[in-house]
C-alpha positions as CSV (number, residue, x, y, z in Angstrom):
1,M,33.6,-7.7,11.7
2,N,30.7,-10.2,12.0
3,K,27.1,-9.2,12.4
4,T,27.0,-9.7,16.1
5,A,30.0,-7.6,16.6
6,E,28.4,-4.8,14.4
7,I,25.3,-4.9,16.6
8,L,27.0,-5.2,20.0
9,T,30.0,-3.1,20.7
10,N,31.9,-2.4,23.9
11,E,30.3,1.0,23.9
12,D,26.9,-0.7,24.3
13,A,27.8,-2.5,27.4
14,G,28.7,0.6,29.3
15,G,26.3,3.1,27.7
16,I,22.9,1.8,26.9
17,Y,22.9,-0.9,29.6
18,G,24.0,1.3,32.5
19,T,25.6,-0.6,35.3
20,C,25.0,-4.0,33.7
21,P,28.4,-4.9,32.2
22,F,26.8,-6.9,29.3
23,P,23.5,-6.9,27.6
24,T,21.0,-9.6,28.6
25,E,19.8,-12.3,26.2
26,N,16.6,-10.4,25.6
27,D,18.5,-7.2,24.8
28,I,20.6,-9.0,22.3
29,Q,17.6,-10.7,20.7
30,M,15.7,-7.4,20.5
31,R,18.7,-5.7,18.8
32,I,19.0,-8.6,16.3
33,D,15.2,-8.6,15.5
34,V,15.1,-4.8,15.1
35,D,18.3,-4.8,13.0
36,K,16.8,-7.5,10.7
37,A,13.6,-5.5,10.3
38,V,15.6,-2.2,9.5
39,R,17.9,-4.0,7.0
40,A,14.8,-5.3,5.1
41,L,13.3,-1.8,4.7
42,P,13.6,0.2,1.4
43,P,16.6,2.5,1.5
44,R,14.7,5.7,2.4
45,L,12.9,4.0,5.3
46,M,16.2,2.5,6.4
47,L,17.8,5.9,6.5
48,I,14.9,7.3,8.5
49,C,15.2,4.5,11.1
50,R,19.0,5.0,11.4
51,L,18.6,8.7,11.9
52,I,15.9,8.3,14.5
53,A,18.1,5.8,16.3
54,Q,20.9,8.4,16.3
55,G,18.5,10.9,17.9
56,A,18.4,13.3,14.9
57,P,15.6,15.9,15.1
58,K,12.7,15.4,12.8
59,H,13.5,18.4,10.5
60,E,17.0,17.0,10.0
61,I,15.7,13.6,9.1
62,Y,13.4,14.7,6.4
63,E,15.9,17.2,5.1
64,Q,18.6,14.5,4.9
65,A,16.1,12.1,3.3
66,G,15.1,14.8,0.8
67,I,11.4,14.5,1.6
68,S,8.7,16.8,2.8
69,H,7.4,16.7,6.4
70,T,4.2,15.1,5.2
71,T,6.1,12.4,3.4
72,F,8.2,11.9,6.5
73,L,5.0,11.3,8.5
74,R,3.7,8.9,6.0
75,D,7.0,7.0,6.1
76,I,6.8,6.7,9.9
77,V,3.3,5.1,9.5
78,R,4.8,2.7,7.0
79,I,7.7,1.8,9.3
80,R,5.3,1.3,12.2
81,R,3.1,-1.0,10.0
82,I,6.2,-3.1,9.0
83,F,7.4,-3.4,12.6
84,T,3.9,-4.4,13.7
85,Q,3.7,-7.1,10.9
86,R,7.0,-8.5,12.2
87,N,5.6,-8.5,15.8
88,L,8.1,-5.8,16.8
89,Q,5.5,-3.2,17.8
90,I,6.8,-3.3,21.4
91,Y,10.0,-1.6,20.1
92,I,8.1,1.4,18.6
93,N,8.0,4.5,20.8
94,D,4.9,6.6,20.6
């Protein structure tokens, strides 16, 4: 499966994008940019991002990552900083 197919699946068209049958060009570019940023992260930060994207509760994320709550919070700051450096801060939810 190519990278575009990994990023965009048929499930995306009906789920995330509601009534729109296909994602817009901006949606696609956002997903590509965020995916590139996440893939460039160190493994633990990548895991945290993936778990957040899956909607895992905080306690499950730091348990699965094998870190303390304090370390989890520090890692979130690191992830935010990296996204901001890549001009992706608009994709970070507060």
